Every structure is written in C-alpha cells, then in structure tokens.
N, C-alpha and C positions, 0 to 999 in steps of 0.2 A: 651711139649709146642711146640717144633719144628714140631712135627708131626701134631699138630692141625693147626699150621700156614700153613703148606704145603697143608693140606686138604682144608683149607679156600681159598688159592690161586688157587688151582685146580678147586674148585667150581666156583670161579669168572671167570676163563678162559673158563670153559665149558658154563657158562651162557652167556658170551659175544659171544661165537661161535654160541650158539642157537639163540640169538637175531639177529646176523648178517645173519644167514641162513634164519630166518623168513623174514628179510628185503629184502634179495635178492629174496626169493621166491615170496614175495608180488610184487616186481618190475617186475619179470617175468610174474606173473599173470596179471599185469596191462598192459604189452605190448601186442599189438594185435597179434592174431594168424596168422601164415603164412601158405599158402596153397602150394606154390611152392617156392623152394629156389635153385638158380643157383649160384655156387661159383667156386673159383679157376680158374678164367679166366681173360682176358683183356677185359674190358667193353668199347665199343664205344657207347656213349650215343646219338650221333647225334649233339652234341654241341661241336665244335672244341675247345672252351675255357673251357670246363668242365674238372675237374681233373680226372686223371686216377682212375678207380675203379676196383674192383675185383669180386664183387658179386651183385646179384639182389634178392630182396625178393618180392613176389607177394601175395596179399591177394584178394580173389575173382577174378575179372577180371581186377584189377588195380595194378600198380606197387606201392608197399608200401615204399620201401627204396632201395637206391643204396649206396654201401660203400665198406669197406674192408671185407675180409673173416671173420675176428674176429667179426666185427659189425653185419654182416648178420647172421652168424652161431649162434649167441646168441638168435636169434629169432626162431630157429628151434623148432618144436614140433613133437611129435611122428607121427602124422597123415600127416605131410607135405611130399610132393614129392620133392626129392632132386636130383639135376643133378650136377655132377662133370664135369666141363669143361676141366679138365686136362691141364690147361694152354692155352686153345684155345680162340678164339674170341667169345664174347657175343655181339650181334648186334641187332639193331631194325630189325624186319622182312623184308625180301626182298619183293619188290612189282614190278609186271609187269603191266604196265599201259594200255596195249592194247592187249587183248586176244580175238580172234574171237571165239564165243561160238559154232557155228555149227560144229559138229564133234569133239568137244574138251571136252565134258562133263566128260568122263572117265578120261581124262588127268587132268582136273581141280580137280577132286576128289583126285588125288594123288600128288598134288603140294607141300604138306607139306614136303615130302622127299627131295625136292629141296631147302628148306628153305624159300619158298614163303608163306607169311601169308596173302597177299592181292593181288587182281588183279583188273584191270580195264577191265571188261568183256564187249564186244560189242555184243548186242543182237538184233535180227531182229524184235522182237515184245514183247509185255508185257507178253504173255504166256511163252516165253523163260525166261523172268525175274522171273516169278513165279516159274518155274522149278529150276532156280538157287537158289532161296530162300529156297526151300525144301532141295536142296543139301547142302547148306552152313550152315544151322542152326541145323544140326544133333547134338545130345547131346555130342557125343565124338569126333567129327571132325569138329568143327566150322571153317568157312572161311570168311574173310572180303572181300566183293565184292562191288565196286563202278561201277555200270553198266552205259554204254552209249548206248542209243537206236539209232539204225540206222534209220535215218529219210530221207525221200524224200521231198524236198521243192517244193512248199509251203505246209505247214501242213493243214489238214482239221480242221474245228472247233471242231469236235468230238475228233480227236487225241489230239489236244491242251488241251482240257478239261481233258482228261484222264492222260496225262503226267504231267500236273500241279498238279493234285490230288495226283499222285504217288510220287511227289517230296517233299512231306511234312515231310518225315521221317528225323530224326536228324542224325548228324554225328556219333553217337555211334551205330547206327543200323548196324548189320552185313551185311545186303544186302539192298542197296538203289539205286534208280534211280538218277544218279548224273549229267549226261551230255547227249548231243545229238551228234551222230556221222554223219558227212557229208562227202561224197566223192566229192572232188573237181574235176569235169569233165569239161574240157573246150570244147567249140564248135569248129568246124573246122575253119581254117583261113578264114577271109573275107577280101576283098579288102578295103583298107583304103579310107575313104571319102575324096574327094578333098576339102580343105578349100576354102572359098570364102573371098573376100576382105572386104565384108560388114558385115559379121557375123562370129564370132569366135565360132567354134563348141565346145560343152561340151565334157569332156573326156568320152569315151565309158564305159558302165557298166562293172564291173569286171566279173560278172556272169549275166545270164538273169535277167531282172528287177524283176520278181516275186520272184526269189530266193534271190536276193539281199535285197529286202524289208522284206522277211521272216527272214533273218539273222539279220537285224536291229531290228525287233520286239523281237526276241529271246534274243539278247544281251541286249536290254532295260529291259527285264524281268529278267535278271540275270542268264540266262541259260549258263553254260559252253559249248563251242563248240569244238568238236574234228574233225579237218579237215585232212582228209587222202589224201596224194598226192603221185603220182606215179613217177614224174620226177621233174627236177628243174624248168621247166616252170610252172607246177602246184604249186610248192612251192612258186615261186615268186608271183603268183596270190593270194595264201593264205595269204601271208604277206600283199598284197595290200588290201585284203578283211578286215583283222583285222584293218589295218590302217584306212580304211574308217569307220568302226564301231566306232573306238575311236574318229575320227573327227566329226562324226554325232551325236552320243549319248554322248554329253558332260555332261549330267546330271547324268550319271551312276557314283555313288560314290564308290561302293564296288569294291575291287580289282577283276579284271577279271581273270578267270582261263582257258582261251582258250589255246588249244595246237594243234600243227600240228604234224601229225604222218607220218614219212617217210616210204615208202614201201621198201627202201633199203638205205644204207648210201649214202649221197650225200653232195656236198659242201654247206656251210652255209653262209648266209649274216649275220655275227655276229653283225655288227653295227646296222642293222635294228632290229634284234631280241632283242638286249638289249634295244633299244628305245621303242619297242612295248610291252615289258614285256611278250613275248610269249614263252611258253615252247615247246621244241622240243623233240619228242619221237623217238629215234633211235631204229631200230629193233635189237634184240639180235643176235649175230653171228650165231646161229643155223639156222636162216632163210636166211642167205646170200647165194647167188649163185656164182659159179665160184671160190670157196675157196677150194683148195686142201691141205691136211695135211698129213704129214708122220705119220702113226699110231704109229711108234716107239717113236715119240716125246711126245706122250700122257702119263702122269704118270699112273702107274698101278691103283692107287686109283681112278683116274678120269674114267679110262676105266671100272672099276667095277661098279661105280655109273651109268655110261652111259648104261651099260647092263641092270641094274635094271630099269632105266627110260624107256628104249625101250620097255620092257615088259608091261609097264603101258600105252603105247601109246604116250609117250613123245619123244621129239627130243633127239638124242644121242649126247654126247659130242665129241667123237673122230672125227666125220666127219665134225666138225665145229669149231675146235680150231682156234682162230682168228689170222690171220697174221696182225701185227700192220700196215703194209703198206696199208692194205685195207681201213683204216680210211681216209676219204677225208678231215679231219680237225684235228687240233692239240688239245691235251687235256693236262691240263685243259683249258676250254674255257674262253674267256674274262669275266670279271666281269659283271654281269647283264644278262648273257645268261644262261638260265635254261635248263639243259639236263636231260632227263629221258630215260627209255628204255621200249619198247613195242614190243613184238615179234610176234603177231598174233597167233602163236602156243605156247603151253606151253614149255618153254625151261629153261635150267640151268642158273640161274643168275650169277654164277661164271664165265661163259664165257664173260659176260659183263665186269666184273672186269678185266679179262685178256686182253680184247680188249682195254679198256681205259688205263690201266696201261702200257700195251705193246706199245700202240701208243705213249705214252708220253716218252718212252725210246728210240725212234728212234733217232740216233745221230744228234747233232746240225748241222752237215754238210749237212743234208738232206734239200731239198727244202721245205720251210714252206708250210704246207698243208691247213692252215686255209683259207677259202674263195676260195680255188682253188681245183679242182679235182686232186686226186693223182693216179698215174698209178701203179697198183700192181706189174707190171713186172719191172718197172724202179726204184721204190723207194728203198732206201738202207735199209738193215736190221739192227736191233739193235745188238750191240756187246754183244753176249751171255756170253762171259767170264766176261765182266764187270758187267752184270746183276747178275751173280751168285756170285759175290765177296762180296756183302754186302746186308743187308736188304733194302727194299724199303724206299723211302723218306716218312716220316709220312704224310706230307701235300698232297702228291700224292694219298696215300691210302685213306685218309679222303675224298678227292674229288671224288674218284671212288665209295666209299661206300655211300656217300651222294646221288649220282646219282641213286643208286638202292634202297635206303631206305628213307631218309628224303625228298629229292626232289620229289621222286615218290609219297610218301604219300601226300605231299602238292598238287601235281597235281590232286590227287584223292579226294581232299576235306577233308583232315584230320582235319582241323580246330583246331589244337593244341590238339586233342584228342588221336592221335596215330602217329606213325612214328618216335618217339624218345623215349629214355629210360629215363624217369623222374618220380619222385614220383607223383602219382595222375593220370597219363596217362594210357590208356588202355594197357594191357600187351600183346604185340605181339613182339616176339623176336626169334632169331635163334642162335644156338650155333654151332660153327665150331671147327673141331678137332685141328686146328693149329692157332697160333697168326699171323694174316695177317701182322702185323707191324714188324714181325721178319722173314718173308719168303723172299726168293729171287724171282725175277720175273718169273723165269722158273718153280717155284714150287707152283704157286698160286692154281692150281687145286688139290694139295695134301690136301688142307684144305676142308675136306668133312663135310657134315651136320651130326651132332650127335644128335641134338634135335631141335624141333620147338614148340613154344608156341603161341597159338592164343586165345585171349580173356581170358587169364589166365589159359587155359587148355593145357596140354602137348598132342599135336596132333601127334607127331612123336618122337620116341626114338629109335635110331639106335641099341641099345643093346637089345631091346625087340620086336620091330616090325619086322615081317618076310616079306621080299619082295616077290612078286609073283614069281613063278618058271620060270626059263628060258625055253622057248619053244625048 
C-alpha cells in the first residue's frame, strides 16, 4: 500500500513538473526573439531620471527592452549576438555634429571604432551626399548621417527645388539631407553713417541684403541652418542673425534647430544663447591648436587606440589631450544653453568628455570662465590628487555624456527616434570597457570602445575586429 502511494505521489510530482515546463516553454516561445543582447554593464539611457539598468535587448533595428541582467538574459536565443560589457558603460551612440566630408571619406568609414554611430556631415554638393549614402548603407557597416549641404546665398531656384525634394526623407533614414551650412563671412569695416536730426536711420543689415532675405525664406520654410564662425565677432553677428529671424518670422511654430559651429573654443554669451534657443557646436579637442601635452600623461590604453585611429586617417588622441584651462567657459553651462560637439575632422569623442569634465574640475579659486576668455598660461590647473581620490560626480558625467549623445542627436534631427536608449527607439549604442561613473577624472581615456551597434547591427567588436596594421 505504501509503495503504491509513493508511486502515485511521484507521478503527481512528475506531472506537475511537466506541466510547469510546458507553461514556461510556451511563455518563452511567446516572447519575441532577440537579435542582439548587451548585458553586465551600467546603462546610461539618456534620461537622467531613468532607473539604473544593466542590460539591453535589441530586435531588428529597434531596442526591445532595457532592464536587469536577469530580465534581459531570459530573452536570449541561440541565434542572438551576445556582448558582455564586463561592468563597463552602455551608452547611446556618440555623435559628431560637424564633420567636413572632403578628404574624410576613409575616416568616416572607420568611425565605429571610436564609438561614433552618427555624424552631421557637411557636404559641398548633392553628389557628395549620394556618395555618403553608398558608404553608409552597406549591409554590414551602416552609419547614420544627417548631412548639411554647404550653401552659398542666395540660392538659385534650381538648387532650391533640388534640396527641397531631397529633404523629404524621414528621421529613420540612415542618410538624409537635414540642414544647410552657411559660413558667416563679414564684409570689411565701413564708416558709420552720420545720423541726421530729421531722420532716424534704420539698423544696418547683419549680412548683405540678399543673404539676409535668403536666410529669412529658409527659416520660414523650416530649414535648420548651421552657421560656421571663425571668431567672436562673427559669433556675435550669428546670434544677431538668428534673433532677427525669430523677430521677423513670428509665424514659425515648429521648434527651430539652428546651430552655430565654432571654429575653435571661444567665449560664449550664455544669456543670449539661452534666450534664442540656439545650439552651440564646440570643436573636439583634436582640432584645437596650441595645445601641448606630455605624452607620459596619456594612459596606455588611449595611446594604443590613438595609434589604431591614426592608421585609419583619424586624429590621434595623444597630441590633443585637453587641458581644462583651454576651455573659455565653465561647464556645465547655464540651463537653456545647448552644447554639442563638432570636430570638422573625425576625432575621438572621449576627448570631448575629458575636456568638459576636466574643465568642470578646475578649482573654485579660479576666475570664472563663462562669458570671458580664459588664458591657458594663467588659468590654474585642477588638483590632480583630489581628482584621483574619488569617482566623478554623477551629474557632471551625465551632463558631459548628454553633450556627446542625446543633445547631439537632437541637434541632428533625431525626432525621438534615436539618441537615447528606450524601448521602441532605433538601436544605436556604444559599449565602453569601464564604468564612467566609477572612474577618476585622470583615467577617463582608460574607458575604450569594445563594441558599437548601429541600426541594430554590431558594426564593431573589439574582440573580433582586426585593426589595420601600423605602418
């Protein structure tokens, strides 16, 4: 009798186990398949209020889910590509908002190794845009490009028809014509007109009348304008130009995405920038002149990465490690001032992180740099011992990351499709070898790129991709 009862109980237990297994299997079959799984990291989503996550699941070219390692690993299938972050940072892809295409085609093709997933490429004509489209839409190495066409004002009617037709592509397209790039070139100084007592003279035009009128028409049509300036005088005029557009075209309802690109770091009128809603693109440190760096101060990991970059035609890191004193403004910038980075040449975005974070760590005894030019020779240096003592402030790291990821994506017209890590958005991300929130300031360049994902495809894996040989 006891034996029969035991057998009966065993049968019940086995049956329950089988049913439970079938239920779990059914649930797993009902869950969507995952193509790429990135886990075991610190996820920065781009939303400062988002909870800390550990892993990301991608299906197709979209982010499926963000959560804990346990939640995401449950979605794994045999065919999925798996990336172990080994405790490093998982970030939205880096974006460079101003890369001049002539002479940079080979470098653009290799930007994935720098963690760049998108660029604002400046092209001279529509043929160059078509060449970029061929480069960026290859099956195994996609690249997101928001192109700005270099334009000479006023535009001809034929040019205007062509660019309006090309602008019809949506925000999800890998390559699209997004903006018009204008060089702000001021005429030579002219004697001021003597006012008369009987007639009050109108303010002089900011640019020649035909150019000013062309900008008004483009702004009215919703074209984002990229205004390149070489000095502070041209920057002041660019701000006046945008102010005039806003004052004149009062019927423009959509948020404007005009931005001004600095040829080199310069002092900023942050009050006006906040009022105008204008984005400023600061060049990455690799393009700065007059910056000398002790090679011994460059971490070995950074030097190795720079050597690889140089062979691909990219700027090298050791020659351009940023001295915080070179920044002529303080960081973080005041609320309402939008800062991004645009290097003209393809450069390592980690240098931007180092410049912004290093600039913020200049001791409080220094003369405030915001709105005033800083002298590299006289500005005090940060206390390196203090910087090495503890990890960086979380809010400071978030601000620097936003400059190179979410803010840059918004400047390039992401339209909530990419630039952050959220379910449903396009899957562009970068994985770094170290957690930026746990590093000291002196070791930011130790966090090297170990993987880059664009449009849901793994376009760079440091463990499997072989860099070009050193000449």
